[in-house]
C-alpha positions as CSV (number, residue, x, y, z in Angstrom):
1,M,3.9,3.0,24.7
2,T,5.5,6.3,23.5
3,D,2.8,8.5,22.0
4,V,0.7,5.7,20.4
5,D,-2.3,4.1,22.1
6,S,-1.4,2.3,25.3
7,L,-3.6,-0.8,24.6
8,P,-3.8,-2.1,21.1
9,A,-7.2,-2.9,19.6
10,Q,-8.0,-6.6,19.7
11,Y,-10.3,-8.5,17.4
12,V,-11.2,-12.2,18.0
13,T,-12.3,-14.0,14.9
14,S,-15.0,-16.7,14.7
15,G,-12.2,-19.2,14.4
16,G,-10.5,-18.0,17.6
17,A,-7.6,-16.1,16.1
18,R,-6.7,-12.9,17.9
19,V,-5.8,-9.9,15.7
20,Y,-4.1,-6.9,17.3
21,T,-3.5,-3.5,15.7
22,L,0.0,-2.1,16.3
23,P,0.2,1.5,15.2
24,V,3.7,2.7,14.5
25,R,5.5,5.8,13.5
26,A,6.7,4.4,10.2
27,F,8.5,7.7,9.5
28,P,8.5,11.0,11.3
29,N,4.9,12.5,11.2
30,F,3.6,9.4,9.3
31,R,1.9,6.5,10.9
32,A,1.1,3.0,9.7
33,N,-0.5,-0.1,11.1
34,A,1.2,-3.5,11.6
35,Y,-0.9,-6.4,12.7
36,L,-0.1,-9.2,15.2
37,L,-2.1,-12.5,14.7
38,V,-2.0,-15.0,17.5
39,R,-3.5,-18.5,17.6
40,G,-3.7,-21.0,20.5
41,N,-3.4,-20.8,24.2
42,P,-2.5,-17.2,25.1
43,H,0.0,-18.5,27.7
44,A,1.8,-20.6,25.1
45,P,0.6,-19.5,21.6
46,A,0.9,-22.1,18.9
47,Y,1.4,-19.4,16.3
48,A,2.2,-15.7,16.1
49,A,2.5,-13.7,12.8
50,L,3.4,-10.1,12.2
51,V,1.7,-8.6,9.1
52,D,3.8,-5.7,7.8
53,T,6.6,-4.0,9.7
54,G,6.1,-0.3,9.4
55,G,9.0,1.9,8.1
56,S,12.5,2.8,8.8
57,G,11.8,5.8,11.0
58,P,13.6,6.3,14.2
59,N,10.6,5.3,16.4
60,N,9.3,2.4,14.3
61,L,11.1,-0.4,16.1
62,S,10.4,0.9,19.6
63,D,6.7,1.3,18.7
64,L,6.6,-2.3,17.6
65,Q,8.4,-3.4,20.8
66,A,6.0,-1.3,22.9
67,G,3.0,-2.8,21.0
68,F,4.1,-6.3,21.8
69,A,4.7,-5.4,25.5
70,A,1.1,-3.9,25.6
71,V,-0.3,-7.1,24.1
72,R,1.5,-9.1,26.7
73,D,0.6,-6.9,29.6
74,G,-3.0,-6.0,28.6
75,Y,-4.1,-9.3,27.1
76,G,-1.9,-11.9,28.6
77,E,-0.4,-13.1,25.3
78,A,3.0,-14.7,25.7
79,V,4.4,-13.1,22.5
80,G,7.5,-11.2,21.6
81,L,9.5,-10.4,18.5
82,D,11.7,-13.4,19.4
83,T,8.8,-15.8,19.4
84,L,7.3,-14.9,16.1
85,S,6.4,-17.7,13.8
86,R,6.0,-15.6,10.6
87,I,6.4,-12.2,9.1
88,V,4.1,-11.3,6.1
89,I,4.7,-8.3,3.8
90,T,1.5,-7.1,2.1
91,H,3.3,-5.0,-0.5
92,P,6.8,-3.6,-0.9
93,H,6.3,0.0,-0.1
94,P,8.6,1.6,2.5
95,D,6.0,2.2,5.1
96,H,5.1,-1.5,5.2
97,L,8.4,-3.1,4.4
98,G,11.0,-0.6,5.7
99,G,11.0,-1.9,9.3
100,L,12.0,-5.4,8.3
101,S,15.7,-4.7,8.3
102,A,15.7,-3.6,12.0
103,L,13.4,-6.5,12.9
104,R,16.0,-8.9,11.6
105,E,18.1,-8.1,14.6
106,H,15.4,-9.4,16.9
107,T,13.7,-12.3,15.1
108,D,14.5,-15.1,12.6
109,A,10.8,-15.6,11.7
110,P,10.5,-16.6,8.0
111,V,9.2,-13.9,5.7
112,A,6.3,-14.4,3.2
113,A,5.4,-12.0,0.4
114,F,3.6,-12.2,-3.0
115,H,5.9,-14.0,-5.4
116,S,6.3,-10.9,-7.7
117,A,7.2,-8.8,-4.7
118,V,10.2,-11.0,-3.7
119,P,12.8,-9.3,-6.0
120,F,12.0,-5.9,-4.3
121,I,12.8,-7.4,-0.9
122,E,15.8,-9.6,-1.8
123,Q,17.4,-7.2,-4.3
124,P,17.7,-3.6,-3.2
125,G,17.5,-1.5,-6.3
126,A,15.1,-3.9,-8.1
127,L,12.7,-1.0,-8.6
128,R,14.9,0.3,-11.3
129,A,14.4,-2.8,-13.4
130,A,10.6,-2.8,-12.7
131,W,9.7,0.5,-14.2
132,L,7.9,0.1,-17.5
133,T,8.6,3.7,-18.3
134,L,11.9,5.0,-16.9
135,P,11.7,8.1,-14.6
136,D,13.3,10.4,-17.1
137,A,10.7,9.4,-19.7
138,Q,8.0,9.7,-17.1
139,A,8.9,13.3,-16.5
140,T,8.9,14.1,-20.2
141,W,5.5,12.4,-20.8
142,L,4.0,14.2,-17.8
143,G,4.9,17.5,-19.3
144,L,6.9,18.7,-16.3
145,P,8.8,22.0,-16.7
146,P,12.4,21.0,-17.1
147,G,14.6,21.8,-14.1
148,G,11.7,22.4,-11.7
149,E,11.4,20.8,-8.3
150,L,8.7,18.3,-9.4
151,D,10.7,17.3,-12.5
152,G,13.8,16.6,-10.3
153,R,11.8,14.5,-7.8
154,I,10.3,12.3,-10.5
155,R,13.6,11.8,-12.2
156,R,15.4,10.9,-8.9
157,R,12.9,8.2,-8.0
158,G,14.6,5.8,-10.3
159,S,17.3,5.5,-7.7
160,N,15.0,4.7,-4.8
161,L,15.6,1.5,-2.8
162,T,12.8,-0.6,-1.5
163,V,14.9,-1.9,1.4
164,P,18.3,-0.7,2.7
165,R,19.7,-4.2,2.5
166,A,18.9,-7.6,0.9
167,L,16.6,-9.7,3.0
168,P,15.5,-13.3,2.2
169,V,11.9,-14.3,1.6
170,A,11.2,-17.9,2.6
171,T,7.7,-18.2,1.2
172,P,6.7,-16.7,-2.1
173,L,2.9,-16.4,-2.1
174,H,0.3,-16.8,-4.9
175,D,-3.3,-15.7,-5.2
176,G,-5.5,-18.2,-3.5
177,D,-2.8,-19.6,-1.2
178,V,-3.7,-20.3,2.4
179,L,-0.6,-19.5,4.4
180,D,0.0,-21.4,7.6
181,D,-3.5,-22.8,7.5
182,L,-4.8,-19.4,8.5
183,L,-4.2,-16.5,6.1
184,H,-6.1,-16.6,2.8
185,V,-4.1,-14.7,0.1
186,I,-6.0,-12.3,-2.2
187,H,-4.0,-10.5,-4.9
188,T,-5.3,-6.9,-5.1
189,P,-3.3,-4.8,-7.5
190,G,-4.0,-1.1,-8.2
191,H,-2.3,0.8,-5.4
192,E,0.7,-1.5,-6.0
193,G,1.0,-4.4,-8.4
194,N,2.2,-6.9,-5.9
195,Q,-0.2,-6.0,-3.1
196,I,-2.1,-8.7,-1.3
197,C,-5.0,-8.6,1.2
198,L,-5.1,-11.4,3.8
199,R,-8.4,-12.9,5.1
200,V,-8.6,-14.5,8.5
201,D,-12.1,-15.9,9.0
202,E,-14.4,-12.8,8.8
203,V,-11.6,-10.3,9.1
204,L,-9.8,-8.8,6.1
205,L,-6.4,-7.3,6.5
206,S,-6.8,-4.9,3.6
207,A,-3.3,-3.3,3.4
208,D,-3.6,-0.1,1.4
209,H,-6.4,-1.4,-0.8
210,L,-9.1,-0.4,1.5
211,L,-8.4,2.6,3.8
212,P,-11.0,4.2,6.1
213,L,-10.3,7.9,5.5
214,N,-8.7,8.2,2.1
215,S,-8.5,6.7,-1.3
216,P,-5.2,4.7,-1.8
217,P,-2.6,6.5,-3.9
218,L,-2.4,5.3,-7.5
219,M,0.1,5.7,-10.3
220,P,-0.5,4.8,-14.0
221,A,0.1,1.2,-15.2
222,R,2.4,2.5,-17.8
223,F,4.9,3.3,-15.0
224,L,4.7,0.1,-13.0
225,P,2.9,-3.1,-13.8
226,G,-0.3,-3.8,-11.8
227,S,-0.8,-0.1,-10.9
228,G,-3.6,2.1,-12.0
229,V,-7.3,2.8,-11.9
230,A,-8.5,-0.2,-13.9
231,A,-6.6,-2.6,-11.6
232,F,-7.8,-0.8,-8.5
233,L,-11.5,-0.9,-9.6
234,A,-11.2,-4.6,-10.6
235,S,-9.7,-5.4,-7.2
236,L,-12.5,-3.5,-5.4
237,D,-15.0,-5.7,-7.3
238,R,-13.1,-8.8,-6.3
239,V,-13.0,-8.0,-2.6
240,E,-16.6,-6.9,-2.6
241,A,-17.6,-10.4,-3.9
242,L,-16.0,-12.1,-0.8
243,D,-18.8,-13.6,1.4
244,G,-18.8,-13.2,5.1
245,V,-16.2,-10.5,5.5
246,T,-17.5,-8.2,8.3
247,L,-14.4,-6.2,9.3
248,A,-11.6,-4.7,7.3
249,L,-8.4,-3.5,8.9
250,G,-6.2,-1.3,6.7
251,G,-2.6,-0.3,6.5
252,H,-3.4,3.1,8.1
253,D,-6.0,4.6,10.4
254,G,-8.9,2.8,12.1
255,P,-11.1,-0.2,11.5
256,M,-13.8,-0.5,8.8
257,P,-16.8,-2.3,10.3
258,D,-18.7,-2.2,7.0
259,P,-16.3,-3.2,4.3
260,R,-18.9,-3.2,1.5
261,A,-20.0,0.4,2.4
262,R,-16.3,1.4,2.3
263,I,-15.8,-0.3,-1.1
264,H,-18.9,1.6,-2.4
265,A,-17.5,4.9,-1.1
266,L,-14.1,4.3,-2.7
267,R,-15.6,3.3,-6.0
268,T,-17.9,6.4,-6.0
269,R,-15.0,8.7,-5.1
270,T,-12.8,7.3,-7.9
271,H,-15.6,8.0,-10.4
272,E,-16.0,11.5,-9.0
273,K,-12.2,12.1,-9.5
274,L,-12.5,10.8,-13.1
275,D,-15.5,13.1,-13.8
276,G,-13.6,16.1,-12.2
277,L,-10.6,15.5,-14.4
278,L,-12.7,15.2,-17.5
279,A,-14.4,18.5,-16.7
280,A,-11.1,20.2,-16.1
281,C,-9.7,19.1,-19.5
282,T,-11.1,22.1,-21.4
283,H,-8.5,22.2,-24.2
284,P,-5.4,20.1,-25.1
285,M,-3.6,19.8,-21.8
286,T,-0.6,17.9,-20.3
287,I,-0.9,15.9,-17.2
288,H,1.0,18.6,-15.4
289,D,-1.5,21.2,-16.7
290,L,-4.3,19.0,-15.4
291,L,-2.6,18.6,-12.0
292,L,-2.5,22.4,-11.5
293,A,-6.1,22.8,-12.8
294,L,-7.4,20.2,-10.3
295,H,-5.1,21.3,-7.4
296,P,-4.4,25.0,-7.7
297,R,-3.2,25.2,-4.1
298,L,-0.8,22.2,-4.5
299,R,1.5,21.7,-1.6
300,S,5.0,20.3,-2.1
301,I,4.4,17.4,0.3
302,Q,1.5,16.1,-1.8
303,A,2.8,17.0,-5.3
304,V,4.2,13.6,-6.4
305,L,1.3,11.5,-5.1
306,L,-1.2,13.9,-6.7
307,L,0.8,14.0,-10.0
308,D,0.8,10.2,-10.1
309,Q,-2.9,10.1,-9.3
310,T,-3.6,12.6,-12.1
311,A,-1.6,10.5,-14.5
312,A,-3.5,7.3,-13.4
313,L,-6.9,9.0,-13.9
314,T,-5.8,10.4,-17.3
315,E,-4.6,7.0,-18.4
316,Y,-7.9,5.4,-17.5
317,L,-10.0,8.0,-19.3
318,T,-7.8,7.6,-22.4
319,A,-8.1,3.8,-22.3
320,T,-11.9,4.1,-22.0
321,G,-12.1,6.6,-24.9
322,A,-13.2,9.6,-22.9
323,L,-9.9,11.4,-23.7
324,S,-7.6,11.2,-26.8
325,E,-3.9,11.5,-26.6
326,T,-1.4,13.2,-28.9
327,A,2.2,14.1,-28.4
328,R,3.6,17.6,-28.0
329,E,6.9,18.3,-29.9
330,D,8.9,17.8,-26.7
331,G,7.3,14.3,-26.1
332,A,4.8,15.4,-23.5
333,G,1.4,13.8,-23.7
334,L,-1.5,16.1,-24.8
335,F,-5.0,15.1,-23.8
336,T,-8.3,16.3,-25.3
337,R,-11.8,15.3,-24.6
338,T,-13.4,13.2,-27.3
């Protein structure tokens, strides 16, 4: 199975559904998890769903195909891309959605996604219309030095496409839906405003809401609706309140056998980041100033994600009254401790 694990991890739920983790190289040097759910007789399954599709990297499709082959050979499941009953997209980020275009050459399985994510899948370029603050204005508000690498990267993201071509969504989902009498839909904005988690009995497919090794990347709500720290913390509370969930499987890395402990750790880490930013704000500072104060050894590969995170933390602290905001002459936000 290329260089990913030869035998996918299997989880059998209390209701008899089999869940398989299919790690894929979504992009070069970047991995993600897709999940295969199977129900019924393994020799003639009544239902098979693929949750997320990985990315558009050159190895993504072959990793998915190898994963299906390993499930057939190792577990006796009579499944293939051509026998899928359903594809579900947890959120329209390229490492979860980008593989759908290539999959369409191998399966006609109907696609389901959260209702407000549908335009991102059916209309390449829809991201441009979704920005609450356009990228040029983002760069100004963030206080980025004009003409620099980071300034250029932020301004260019207004032209990003969520998918390379338009793809139809058969089933728009809403919070509380039960898809195919199996998948309970839970809207969990924060990392992405259209993100859903999916519950199958005691197993939670947690997308990028709960990750085992890292906090999910956040951007401020003023950029995209449903993003930000406030939404993320509220979604943590909501998932924590679910009864009977004993295993969470995220969009990256390994399983989380104690979801509540992971939620506690993520909430604690978020508040540590908020406290760290507040301590770093020693005088009126832009978000770019705060980024460099918090991450003096900033690497280019991390810069945009950490810039967005710094903006999200600053937005939350301003909304809660811990920081006050004024505007610099050039339009950059200036933040001061209250």
